[in-house]
N, C-alpha and C positions, 0 to 999 in steps of 0.2 A: 303617643303611639308611633307617629312617623319618626320622631326623634330617636326612639328606641331601635326602630328598624335601621335608621341611618347609622347608629352606633354599631349595630350588629354587622352591617355591611362593611364598615370600615375595619372592624375587627377581623372579619374573614379575609379582606384584602391584605391587611397587614400580616396575618399569618401566612398567606400565600407568598407574599414578598419575602418574608423571613425564610420560608422553606426553600425558595429559589436561591437565596443567597447562601444558605447552608449547603445545598446541593452543589452550587458552583464552587464553593470553598473546598468541599470534599473532593470534587473532580480535579481541581487544580493541584491538590496534594497527592493525587494518585500517581503511581509510577508506572512507566511502561514495563513491558515484559522483560525479564532478566535474560540477557543474551546468552548467558552460560547455561541456563536451565530450560528455557522455553522449548527448544527443539532438541534437547538432549536425548529424548526418547527416540527421535527420528535418527539421530546419529548412532544410537545403539542398534537400530535396525540395519543401518548401513554397514555395521561392523560384523553382522552375522554371516557366517560362511555356509555354503551349500553343504548339506540339504536343509539346514535350519533357517535359511533366509527366505525372503519373499520380495517381490517387486514393490518398490516404494514409488508412489505417484505424487508428483508435484505439478500443480496446474497453475499456469501463468495467465491470468485473466486481465483484460483491459483493452486499450485502444491501439493505435498504430505503433507506439514505441515498443511494447513487448511483442507486437506482431512482427517486428523486424523491418519496418519501413525506414529507409535512410533518405535518399533523395527520391521522392515520389516520382514515378511509380515503382522504383527499384526496391525489392525486398531482400535484405542481406541477413537472413536468419542466422548464419554461422557467427556473425559478429554482433548479434543482439544479446541482451543480458540473459534471456532464458537459456540459450545454448551455452553461453559463457558460464552460467551457473552449473549447468550439467557437466561441462568439462572440468570445472574446478572441483566439483564434488567427486567425480570419478578419479581425479588425481589424488584427492584426499582419502577416498574410501575405495580402494581398488577391487575389493570383493563384492561391492554393492551392485544390486540390480536396480537401476534408477530409470524412471520414465518421466521426463519433463514434457508435459503436454501444454501446448499453447492454444488457448481458446480466445485470444485477443482478436479484435476486428478493427481495422483502420477506420477512423472517423466516428467511432462509437462513443457514447457517453455512458455514465453509470446507470441511467434510467433503462437503457436498452440492455446493458450488462446485467442488471439486477433481474430484469424480466426473464432472461434465459439462464439464470444462474443454476437453477436446479437441473434443467435439461442438459446443459452443456458442461457444467463444472462438477456439480455434486454427483452426477451420473458416472463420472470417471473414477469415483471412489478415491478421492485424493487424500493423502496424509497431510499435505500442506497446500495452501492456495495463496498466491500473491495477487493483490488487487491494485491496479494502476490506472486511474481515470482522471487524475487531477488536471492535466492539460486541457482535455475536452470539456470537463465539467464547468469551466469558467462560464460557459453559456447557459448553464442550468440555474446557477445561484446556489448559495450555501445551504439553504433549507432543504432543497430537493436533493442535493448531493449527500447531505447528512442522512436523510431518510433512506436513500439507496444503499449507502455504505453500511448503515446499521442493519438493513435487511440482509445483506450478504454475510456480514459478520455473524449475526445471530443464527442464521441458517447453518453456517459452518460450525459454530460452536455446539449446536444441537446434535450434530453428527460427529463431534470430537475431531473436527478438522482444524488444524492449526492455521492461523491467518497471519500473513505478512502484508501490512499496508505500505504503500509507497507514495511519498509525496511526489509532485510532478517534477520531471526533468525541466531544464531551462527552455526558454523561448526568447529568441533574439528580439522579438517585438515587445517583450514585457520589461518592466522596470524592476529588475530583480533585487534592487537595493531599496525599494519602496514597500514598506509593510502594507500599504493600502492597495497595492496592485493586486488584481484578482488572482494572479498566480500565487502570491504569498498568502492570500486569504485562504485559498484552497489548501495550501501546505499546512497552515496553522490549524485548520479544521481537522485534517487527517492526523496531525500530531496529537490533538486533543482526544480524538477517538481511540488512538492507540493506547492512551493512558486510561480512558474510561473503560475500555473493554479488555485491558491488559493483554494486548496482542503485540506482535513484533512490528517494528517500524524500520523502514529504510528511508531515511530523509534525503531523497535524491536531490531536491532543490538545495538543501543545506550543503550537500557535497559540491554541487556546482558553484555555489556562492563562496565556499571556502577555497576552491580552486582559483576562482577569480581574485579573491583577496591575496592569494599567494603568488599572483603574477601571471596566471594562465589567462589567455584571451578567450572570451566566450566562443568566438568563431572557431577556435582550435578544438572545441569540444562538440561542434555541431556539423551535421552533414547538410542541413538546410535549416530554415528559421525555427522550426518546431520539432526537429528530429535530431537526436544526438548521433555522433559518429562513433567509431569503435572506442575512442578514448573516453567519450561520455558514457557509453555502455559499460566500459571497464569500471568506472567509478561505482556504478550501481551494482554490478556483479560482485565486486570485492566486498561491498558492505553486506550483500545478501549472504555471502559465504560466511561472514562473521557470525551468523545465527546458527551455524551448524558446527558445534564444537568437536574437535578431534578426540 
């Protein structure tokens, strides 16, 4: 009798392990959203002329980087990527009425961001929301980060709000070339979620790493240890614009 129970227990455990492996394999084979199609409907809204047009809302959610902090306590919003995104979109779509709303708070992590997501973000009736918490989430751990990001993604998708996830920008105190560094671990988690949920991704950390490999000094992209300067924000803004086809 006990032997039969042990065999049944092993069978259940084995089935569970196999299911996890199948899920992991399926997730690894998933593709991120198509950059030419994912936000094409938003680009179409940008092209509508008065009186057929309407205001298109983009909410930039996250911590100090999208909030515009450069060398703390200075906030340089005009040179931060939410404003650069706005300016780039207006140049690309001159008849569009675009409202870029910044709900980011300096020092915040995704637990706090997820807690206020409905009140501060979804209440703005966004068409698109960007989520950028990777720098500060290093103190949370990957499991909590994942739960928070999934919560915000799923709430957005229930309301047909398009999501753009951002991996963290660089930090001069991190080992950006070490895959085991918490900054890279956060980035890898965010990349995997973009594939799992088929949402847009701006791989900010990858952009910084590529710039460094091509000869740019990290200090030339930073205003202080954990905040990018205008050049660093330009890298992020340019990739954000790639998601809005002309």
